[in-house]
C-alpha positions as a Markdown table, in Angstrom:
| # | Residue | x | y | z |
|---|---|---|---|---|
| 1 | Met | 140.7 | 160.6 | 72.5 |
| 2 | Ala | 141.3 | 157.3 | 74.4 |
| 3 | Arg | 144.5 | 156.8 | 76.1 |
| 4 | Ile | 146.8 | 154.3 | 74.5 |
| 5 | Phe | 148.8 | 152.2 | 77.0 |
| 6 | Asp | 152.5 | 151.4 | 75.9 |
| 7 | Ile | 153.4 | 150.0 | 79.3 |
| 8 | Val | 151.1 | 147.6 | 81.0 |
| 9 | Glu | 152.0 | 146.6 | 84.6 |
| 10 | Tyr | 150.6 | 146.3 | 88.1 |
| 11 | Pro | 153.6 | 146.8 | 90.6 |
| 12 | Asn | 151.6 | 145.8 | 93.7 |
| 13 | Glu | 152.2 | 143.0 | 96.2 |
| 14 | Met | 148.7 | 141.7 | 95.9 |
| 15 | Gln | 148.5 | 140.7 | 99.6 |
| 16 | Asp | 144.7 | 140.0 | 99.5 |
| 17 | Glu | 144.2 | 140.4 | 95.9 |
| 18 | Leu | 143.7 | 137.3 | 93.6 |
| 19 | Ile | 143.0 | 139.2 | 90.4 |
| 20 | His | 143.6 | 142.9 | 89.3 |
| 21 | Arg | 142.3 | 144.0 | 85.9 |
| 22 | Phe | 144.1 | 146.6 | 83.8 |
| 23 | Pro | 142.6 | 149.1 | 83.4 |
| 24 | Glu | 140.0 | 148.6 | 86.2 |
| 25 | Gly | 136.9 | 150.3 | 84.8 |
| 26 | Glu | 136.8 | 149.5 | 81.1 |
| 27 | Ser | 138.8 | 148.0 | 78.2 |
| 28 | Gly | 142.2 | 149.6 | 77.5 |
| 29 | Asp | 143.6 | 150.6 | 74.2 |
| 30 | Phe | 146.9 | 148.8 | 73.2 |
| 31 | Arg | 148.9 | 148.4 | 70.1 |
| 32 | Ile | 151.5 | 146.2 | 68.7 |
| 33 | Gly | 154.9 | 146.9 | 70.4 |
| 34 | Ser | 153.3 | 147.8 | 73.8 |
| 35 | Gln | 155.3 | 146.3 | 76.7 |
| 36 | Val | 153.6 | 144.0 | 79.3 |
| 37 | Ile | 155.7 | 143.7 | 82.7 |
| 38 | Val | 154.8 | 140.8 | 84.8 |
| 39 | Arg | 156.2 | 140.4 | 88.4 |
| 40 | Glu | 157.6 | 137.2 | 89.7 |
| 41 | Ser | 154.5 | 136.3 | 91.7 |
| 42 | Gln | 152.0 | 137.1 | 88.8 |
| 43 | Thr | 150.7 | 135.8 | 85.6 |
| 44 | Ala | 149.0 | 138.1 | 83.1 |
| 45 | Val | 146.1 | 137.0 | 80.9 |
| 46 | Phe | 145.1 | 139.0 | 77.8 |
| 47 | Phe | 141.3 | 139.1 | 77.2 |
| 48 | Arg | 139.3 | 140.6 | 74.2 |
| 49 | Asp | 135.5 | 140.2 | 74.1 |
| 50 | Gly | 135.4 | 138.0 | 76.9 |
| 51 | Lys | 137.8 | 135.4 | 75.4 |
| 52 | Ala | 141.3 | 134.7 | 76.8 |
| 53 | Leu | 143.9 | 135.2 | 74.1 |
| 54 | Asp | 147.4 | 134.6 | 75.7 |
| 55 | Thr | 149.0 | 134.2 | 79.0 |
| 56 | Phe | 152.3 | 135.8 | 80.1 |
| 57 | Gly | 154.6 | 134.6 | 82.8 |
| 58 | Pro | 157.0 | 136.7 | 84.8 |
| 59 | Gly | 159.1 | 139.0 | 82.8 |
| 60 | Arg | 159.0 | 141.8 | 80.2 |
| 61 | His | 156.9 | 140.9 | 77.1 |
| 62 | Thr | 156.4 | 142.8 | 73.9 |
| 63 | Ile | 153.2 | 142.6 | 72.0 |
| 64 | Ala | 154.6 | 141.3 | 68.6 |
| 65 | Thr | 154.0 | 138.5 | 66.2 |
| 66 | Ala | 157.1 | 136.6 | 67.1 |
| 67 | Asn | 156.2 | 135.9 | 70.8 |
| 68 | Ile | 152.5 | 136.3 | 71.0 |
| 69 | Pro | 151.1 | 134.6 | 67.8 |
| 70 | Leu | 147.6 | 133.9 | 69.1 |
| 71 | Leu | 147.0 | 137.6 | 70.2 |
| 72 | Val | 148.4 | 139.1 | 66.9 |
| 73 | Asp | 146.6 | 136.4 | 64.7 |
| 74 | Leu | 143.3 | 137.6 | 66.0 |
| 75 | Ile | 143.9 | 141.2 | 66.3 |
| 76 | Gly | 147.1 | 142.2 | 64.4 |
| 77 | Lys | 145.6 | 141.1 | 61.0 |
| 78 | Ala | 142.5 | 143.1 | 61.5 |
| 79 | Phe | 144.4 | 146.2 | 62.3 |
| 80 | Ser | 147.5 | 145.7 | 60.3 |
| 81 | Gly | 149.5 | 145.6 | 63.5 |
| 82 | Lys | 149.3 | 149.5 | 63.8 |
| 83 | Thr | 145.9 | 150.6 | 64.8 |
| 84 | Pro | 145.3 | 150.4 | 68.6 |
| 85 | Phe | 142.9 | 147.7 | 69.7 |
| 86 | Thr | 140.8 | 147.4 | 72.8 |
| 87 | Ala | 141.6 | 144.6 | 75.4 |
| 88 | Glu | 142.0 | 143.9 | 79.1 |
| 89 | Val | 144.9 | 142.4 | 81.0 |
| 90 | Tyr | 144.1 | 140.5 | 84.1 |
| 91 | Phe | 147.1 | 140.2 | 86.5 |
| 92 | Val | 146.6 | 137.0 | 88.5 |
| 93 | Ser | 148.4 | 136.4 | 91.8 |
| 94 | Arg | 150.4 | 133.2 | 91.9 |
| 95 | Arg | 151.4 | 133.4 | 95.5 |
| 96 | Glu | 150.1 | 130.8 | 97.9 |
| 97 | Phe | 147.5 | 132.1 | 100.6 |
| 98 | Pro | 148.5 | 129.8 | 103.3 |
| 99 | Asp | 146.7 | 131.0 | 106.4 |
| 100 | Glu | 143.0 | 131.2 | 105.5 |
| 101 | Lys | 140.7 | 130.4 | 108.4 |
| 102 | Trp | 137.8 | 128.1 | 108.6 |
| 103 | Gly | 135.5 | 127.2 | 111.4 |
| 104 | Thr | 132.0 | 125.4 | 111.9 |
| 105 | Pro | 129.2 | 128.0 | 112.2 |
| 106 | Gln | 126.9 | 125.1 | 113.4 |
| 107 | Pro | 128.0 | 121.9 | 115.1 |
| 108 | Ile | 128.4 | 118.8 | 112.9 |
| 109 | Ile | 126.2 | 115.8 | 113.9 |
| 110 | Val | 127.9 | 112.5 | 114.0 |
| 111 | Arg | 126.7 | 109.0 | 115.2 |
| 112 | Asn | 128.3 | 107.9 | 118.4 |
| 113 | Pro | 126.9 | 104.4 | 119.0 |
| 114 | Gly | 127.1 | 102.8 | 122.4 |
| 115 | Met | 127.8 | 106.1 | 124.1 |
| 116 | Gly | 125.4 | 108.5 | 125.7 |
| 117 | Leu | 122.5 | 109.3 | 123.3 |
| 118 | Gly | 124.1 | 107.8 | 120.4 |
| 119 | Val | 124.9 | 110.9 | 118.6 |
| 120 | Ala | 127.6 | 113.6 | 119.2 |
| 121 | Leu | 127.7 | 117.2 | 118.1 |
| 122 | Leu | 131.2 | 118.5 | 117.1 |
| 123 | Lys | 132.6 | 121.9 | 116.4 |
| 124 | Gly | 136.1 | 122.6 | 114.9 |
| 125 | Phe | 138.4 | 125.2 | 113.4 |
| 126 | Gly | 141.7 | 125.5 | 111.6 |
| 127 | Thr | 143.3 | 126.8 | 108.5 |
| 128 | Tyr | 143.8 | 126.0 | 104.8 |
| 129 | Gly | 145.9 | 127.3 | 102.0 |
| 130 | Tyr | 145.4 | 127.5 | 98.3 |
| 131 | Gln | 146.9 | 129.0 | 95.2 |
| 132 | Ile | 145.6 | 129.8 | 91.6 |
| 133 | Lys | 146.8 | 127.0 | 89.4 |
| 134 | Glu | 144.9 | 127.7 | 86.1 |
| 135 | Pro | 144.7 | 131.6 | 85.7 |
| 136 | Gln | 142.6 | 131.5 | 82.6 |
| 137 | Gln | 140.1 | 129.0 | 83.9 |
| 138 | Phe | 139.9 | 131.1 | 87.3 |
| 139 | Val | 139.4 | 134.3 | 85.6 |
| 140 | Thr | 136.8 | 132.9 | 83.2 |
| 141 | Gln | 134.8 | 131.0 | 85.7 |
| 142 | Leu | 134.8 | 133.4 | 88.7 |
| 143 | Val | 136.0 | 136.9 | 88.0 |
| 144 | Gly | 134.0 | 138.0 | 84.9 |
| 145 | Ala | 134.2 | 141.8 | 84.5 |
| 146 | Gln | 135.2 | 142.7 | 88.0 |
| 147 | Gly | 138.1 | 145.2 | 88.3 |
| 148 | Val | 139.4 | 143.6 | 91.5 |
| 149 | Phe | 138.9 | 140.2 | 92.9 |
| 150 | Arg | 139.9 | 139.6 | 96.6 |
| 151 | Thr | 140.3 | 136.6 | 98.8 |
| 152 | Gln | 137.2 | 137.7 | 100.6 |
| 153 | Asp | 135.2 | 137.4 | 97.4 |
| 154 | Ile | 135.7 | 133.6 | 97.4 |
| 155 | Glu | 136.4 | 132.6 | 100.9 |
| 156 | Gly | 132.7 | 131.8 | 101.6 |
| 157 | Arg | 132.5 | 129.4 | 98.6 |
| 158 | Leu | 135.7 | 127.8 | 99.6 |
| 159 | Arg | 134.7 | 127.2 | 103.3 |
| 160 | His | 131.5 | 125.7 | 102.1 |
| 161 | Ile | 133.3 | 123.2 | 100.0 |
| 162 | Leu | 135.6 | 122.3 | 102.8 |
| 163 | Leu | 132.9 | 122.1 | 105.6 |
| 164 | Thr | 130.6 | 120.0 | 103.3 |
| 165 | Thr | 133.4 | 117.6 | 102.6 |
| 166 | Met | 134.5 | 117.5 | 106.3 |
| 167 | Thr | 130.8 | 116.8 | 107.5 |
| 168 | Asp | 130.6 | 113.8 | 104.9 |
| 169 | Leu | 133.9 | 112.5 | 105.8 |
| 170 | Leu | 133.1 | 112.6 | 109.6 |
| 171 | Gly | 129.9 | 110.8 | 108.9 |
| 172 | Glu | 131.8 | 108.0 | 107.1 |
| 173 | Thr | 134.6 | 107.8 | 109.7 |
| 174 | Ala | 132.1 | 107.8 | 112.6 |
| 175 | Arg | 130.7 | 104.4 | 111.4 |
| 176 | Glu | 133.8 | 102.7 | 112.6 |
| 177 | Asn | 135.2 | 105.1 | 115.1 |
| 178 | Asp | 133.6 | 106.7 | 118.2 |
| 179 | Val | 134.0 | 110.4 | 119.0 |
| 180 | Thr | 137.0 | 109.8 | 121.2 |
| 181 | Asn | 138.9 | 108.2 | 118.3 |
| 182 | Leu | 137.8 | 110.9 | 115.9 |
| 183 | Ile | 139.2 | 113.6 | 118.1 |
| 184 | Gly | 142.5 | 111.7 | 118.2 |
| 185 | Met | 142.5 | 111.5 | 114.3 |
| 186 | Leu | 143.0 | 115.1 | 113.3 |
| 187 | Asn | 146.0 | 114.3 | 110.9 |
| 188 | Glu | 144.3 | 111.5 | 109.2 |
| 189 | Ile | 140.9 | 113.5 | 108.8 |
| 190 | Ser | 142.8 | 116.7 | 107.6 |
| 191 | Ala | 144.7 | 114.7 | 104.9 |
| 192 | Ser | 141.3 | 113.0 | 103.8 |
| 193 | Val | 139.5 | 116.3 | 103.6 |
| 194 | Arg | 142.2 | 117.9 | 101.5 |
| 195 | Ala | 142.3 | 114.8 | 99.1 |
| 196 | Lys | 138.5 | 114.8 | 98.7 |
| 197 | Ala | 138.1 | 118.7 | 98.2 |
| 198 | Ser | 140.9 | 119.0 | 95.7 |
| 199 | Asp | 138.9 | 118.1 | 92.7 |
| 200 | Gln | 136.4 | 120.8 | 93.7 |
| 201 | Phe | 139.1 | 123.4 | 94.0 |
| 202 | Ala | 140.6 | 122.2 | 90.7 |
| 203 | Ala | 137.3 | 122.7 | 88.9 |
| 204 | Leu | 137.7 | 126.5 | 89.9 |
| 205 | Gly | 141.2 | 126.7 | 88.6 |
| 206 | Leu | 142.7 | 126.4 | 92.2 |
| 207 | Glu | 145.0 | 124.1 | 94.0 |
| 208 | Leu | 144.2 | 123.2 | 97.6 |
| 209 | Lys | 147.7 | 123.2 | 99.2 |
| 210 | Thr | 146.9 | 122.5 | 102.8 |
| 211 | Phe | 143.9 | 121.8 | 105.1 |
| 212 | Leu | 144.5 | 121.6 | 108.8 |
| 213 | Ile | 142.1 | 120.8 | 111.7 |
| 214 | Ala | 143.5 | 122.7 | 114.8 |
| 215 | Asn | 140.8 | 121.6 | 117.1 |
| 216 | Leu | 137.9 | 119.3 | 117.0 |
| 217 | Met | 135.7 | 119.2 | 120.3 |
| 218 | Pro | 132.1 | 118.6 | 121.5 |
| 219 | Ser | 129.7 | 121.5 | 120.9 |
| 220 | Asp | 128.9 | 123.9 | 123.9 |
| 221 | Lys | 125.6 | 124.9 | 122.3 |
| 222 | Ser | 122.6 | 124.8 | 124.6 |
| 223 | Val | 119.8 | 122.3 | 124.3 |
| 224 | Gln | 117.4 | 125.0 | 123.3 |
| 225 | Glu | 119.7 | 126.3 | 120.6 |
| 226 | Leu | 120.0 | 122.8 | 119.2 |
| 227 | Arg | 116.3 | 122.3 | 119.1 |
| 228 | Asp | 115.8 | 125.6 | 117.5 |
| 229 | Met | 118.3 | 124.4 | 114.8 |
| 230 | Gly | 116.0 | 121.5 | 114.2 |
| 231 | Val | 118.4 | 118.8 | 115.2 |
| 232 | Leu | 116.8 | 117.3 | 118.2 |
| 233 | Asp | 113.6 | 115.1 | 118.4 |
| 234 | Thr | 111.5 | 115.4 | 121.5 |
| 235 | Glu | 113.0 | 112.4 | 123.2 |
| 236 | Thr | 116.7 | 113.5 | 122.7 |
| 237 | Tyr | 115.7 | 117.1 | 123.7 |
| 238 | Thr | 114.2 | 115.8 | 127.0 |
| 239 | Arg | 117.3 | 113.7 | 127.8 |
| 240 | Leu | 119.7 | 116.6 | 127.2 |
| 241 | Gln | 117.5 | 118.9 | 129.3 |
| 242 | Ala | 118.0 | 116.3 | 132.1 |
| 243 | Ala | 121.8 | 116.3 | 131.7 |
| 244 | Asp | 121.8 | 120.1 | 131.6 |
| 245 | Ala | 119.8 | 120.3 | 134.8 |
| 246 | Leu | 122.2 | 118.0 | 136.6 |
| 247 | Leu | 125.2 | 120.2 | 135.5 |
| 248 | Glu | 123.3 | 123.3 | 136.7 |
| 249 | Ala | 122.7 | 121.7 | 140.0 |
| 250 | Ala | 126.3 | 120.9 | 140.3 |
| 251 | Gln | 127.4 | 124.3 | 139.5 |
| 252 | Asn | 124.9 | 126.0 | 141.7 |
| 253 | Pro | 124.7 | 123.8 | 145.0 |
| 254 | Ser | 122.7 | 126.3 | 146.9 |
| 255 | Gly | 119.8 | 126.7 | 144.4 |
| 256 | Gly | 120.1 | 123.8 | 141.8 |
| 257 | Ala | 116.7 | 123.3 | 140.1 |
| 258 | Gly | 117.0 | 119.5 | 140.0 |
| 259 | Leu | 116.3 | 117.1 | 137.1 |
| 260 | Thr | 112.6 | 117.3 | 136.8 |
| 261 | Ala | 112.4 | 121.1 | 137.4 |
| 262 | Gly | 115.0 | 121.6 | 134.6 |
| 263 | Ile | 113.0 | 119.4 | 132.2 |
| 264 | Gly | 109.7 | 121.0 | 133.2 |
| 265 | Ala | 111.1 | 124.6 | 132.6 |
| 266 | Gly | 112.4 | 123.6 | 129.3 |
| 267 | Met | 109.6 | 121.6 | 127.9 |
| 268 | Gly | 106.5 | 122.9 | 129.7 |
| 269 | Val | 104.6 | 119.8 | 128.9 |
| 270 | Gly | 104.2 | 117.2 | 131.7 |
| 271 | Asn | 103.1 | 114.3 | 129.4 |
| 272 | Ile | 106.3 | 114.6 | 127.3 |
| 273 | Ile | 108.3 | 114.3 | 130.4 |
| 274 | Asn | 106.6 | 111.2 | 131.5 |
| 275 | Glu | 106.9 | 109.6 | 128.0 |
| 276 | Ser | 110.7 | 110.3 | 128.0 |
| 277 | Leu | 111.1 | 108.8 | 131.6 |
| 278 | Arg | 109.2 | 105.8 | 130.6 |
| 279 | Gly | 111.6 | 105.5 | 127.7 |
| 280 | Met | 114.6 | 105.8 | 129.9 |
| 281 | Thr | 113.3 | 103.3 | 132.5 |
| 282 | Gly | 111.2 | 100.9 | 130.5 |
| 283 | Gly | 108.0 | 101.9 | 132.3 |
| 284 | Gly | 108.2 | 99.0 | 134.7 |
| 285 | Gly | 111.7 | 99.3 | 136.0 |
| 286 | Ala | 113.7 | 98.2 | 133.0 |
| 287 | Ala | 116.1 | 100.2 | 130.9 |
| 288 | Ala | 115.2 | 101.0 | 127.3 |
| 289 | Gly | 117.6 | 98.2 | 126.2 |
| 290 | Gly | 115.6 | 95.7 | 128.3 |
| 291 | Val | 118.0 | 95.5 | 131.3 |
| 292 | Ala | 116.1 | 95.5 | 134.5 |
| 293 | Met | 116.9 | 98.3 | 136.9 |
| 294 | Pro | 118.5 | 96.9 | 140.1 |
| 295 | Asp | 117.1 | 97.6 | 143.5 |
| 296 | Val | 120.4 | 99.1 | 144.6 |
| 297 | Met | 122.9 | 100.9 | 142.2 |
| 298 | Ser | 126.3 | 102.5 | 142.2 |
| 299 | Pro | 126.5 | 106.1 | 140.7 |
| 300 | Ala | 128.0 | 104.7 | 137.6 |
| 301 | Glu | 125.0 | 102.2 | 137.3 |
| 302 | Ala | 122.5 | 105.1 | 137.9 |
| 303 | Ala | 124.4 | 107.2 | 135.3 |
| 304 | Gln | 123.7 | 104.6 | 132.6 |
| 305 | Phe | 119.9 | 104.6 | 133.3 |
| 306 | Leu | 119.8 | 108.4 | 133.3 |
| 307 | Lys | 121.9 | 108.7 | 130.1 |
| 308 | Val | 124.4 | 111.1 | 131.9 |
| 309 | Ser | 127.9 | 110.9 | 133.2 |
| 310 | Glu | 128.8 | 109.3 | 136.6 |
| 311 | Glu | 130.1 | 113.0 | 137.6 |
| 312 | Asp | 126.7 | 114.4 | 137.0 |
| 313 | Val | 125.1 | 111.8 | 139.3 |
| 314 | Leu | 127.7 | 112.4 | 142.0 |
| 315 | Ala | 127.1 | 116.1 | 141.7 |
| 316 | Ala | 123.2 | 115.6 | 142.2 |
| 317 | Leu | 124.0 | 113.4 | 145.2 |
| 318 | Lys | 126.2 | 116.1 | 146.9 |
| 319 | Thr | 123.5 | 118.8 | 146.4 |
| 320 | Gly | 120.9 | 116.6 | 147.9 |
| 321 | Asp | 118.6 | 116.5 | 144.8 |
| 322 | Leu | 119.2 | 112.8 | 144.5 |
| 323 | Lys | 119.0 | 110.7 | 147.7 |
| 324 | Gly | 121.6 | 108.2 | 148.3 |
| 325 | Lys | 123.5 | 106.3 | 151.1 |
| 326 | Lys | 127.2 | 107.0 | 151.6 |
| 327 | Leu | 129.2 | 103.9 | 152.7 |
| 328 | Gly | 132.7 | 105.0 | 153.4 |
| 329 | Lys | 133.7 | 106.8 | 150.3 |
| 330 | Ala | 131.1 | 105.2 | 148.0 |
| 331 | Tyr | 127.4 | 106.0 | 147.4 |
| 332 | Arg | 124.6 | 103.6 | 146.9 |
| 333 | Ile | 121.3 | 104.6 | 145.4 |
| 334 | Ser | 118.1 | 102.7 | 145.7 |
| 335 | Lys | 115.7 | 102.1 | 142.9 |
| 336 | Asp | 112.9 | 104.0 | 144.8 |
| 337 | Ala | 115.2 | 106.9 | 145.4 |
| 338 | Leu | 116.0 | 107.2 | 141.6 |
| 339 | Met | 112.3 | 106.9 | 140.5 |
| 340 | Asn | 111.4 | 109.6 | 143.1 |
| 341 | Phe | 114.1 | 111.8 | 141.8 |
| 342 | Leu | 112.8 | 111.4 | 138.3 |
| 343 | Asn | 109.2 | 112.1 | 139.3 |
| 344 | Glu | 109.2 | 114.6 | 141.9 |
């Protein structure tokens, strides 16, 4: 004979549980007069045949005509208020989950006009907090017949919503702000992501309480990793390989491979290198933007043509990979020396 539950409760703190069904494995047998005890941080929802009948807030509730009319109307009449009926009670956590983590599994690509290659790859991490706002809606849409529904069961979906929203927002914001400005706008971007993602959370019966960006920074992924991700075309790939080679030379003065060697090792195709170099110098000594390359340049000017930082050029000068004349504390680089550096 099935067990009849006269007391229905779940005295658990529900630290990582969003939903706990009573009983877990199957429907329970209840009857008019049974007691439902709901903790302060819970809401209880009665279900029968997949339909939500009534919701109980914190306190002790008696299944009776006076205080649960919908439940009794659908069940009490059929069983004369005496015969046990089968149903399930879902205990829903109403506490806030304030310190959920998010991070970018892949860098976010944003436009960065006028600087470097014109694009930037950003990674970030932070926290978000949410709370179940509509218990019936949440149980009906997401939980189904699961006995226990934990935070880990939904965190992937919530992170996807947040990251998609942030990616779109960064793309829009980058139209009017360069990357330096973006990194200084964490509070504004955080607030905008929360506002834009709130409707999608609400559609699940949730309220997005907070969204915070703790850090937003350039990605440290290698050029090859980015190319494998399919986010670099051949020209961009070649230029980033050049920058990587300069950095490697600076970090390894005794054995730096140099720009051309670095590109060659990464690409393995000499024709692609030459095409990229022609794009960088305009083939006949002019930059891609049509500005003629001067006969003598400072490290900063050379960096503009190489599409790298001035520090990278100085590092190549110090290792001897790039030839230049030092006048006092300043370097000067001839056009011929730069072209030899690119082609050797």
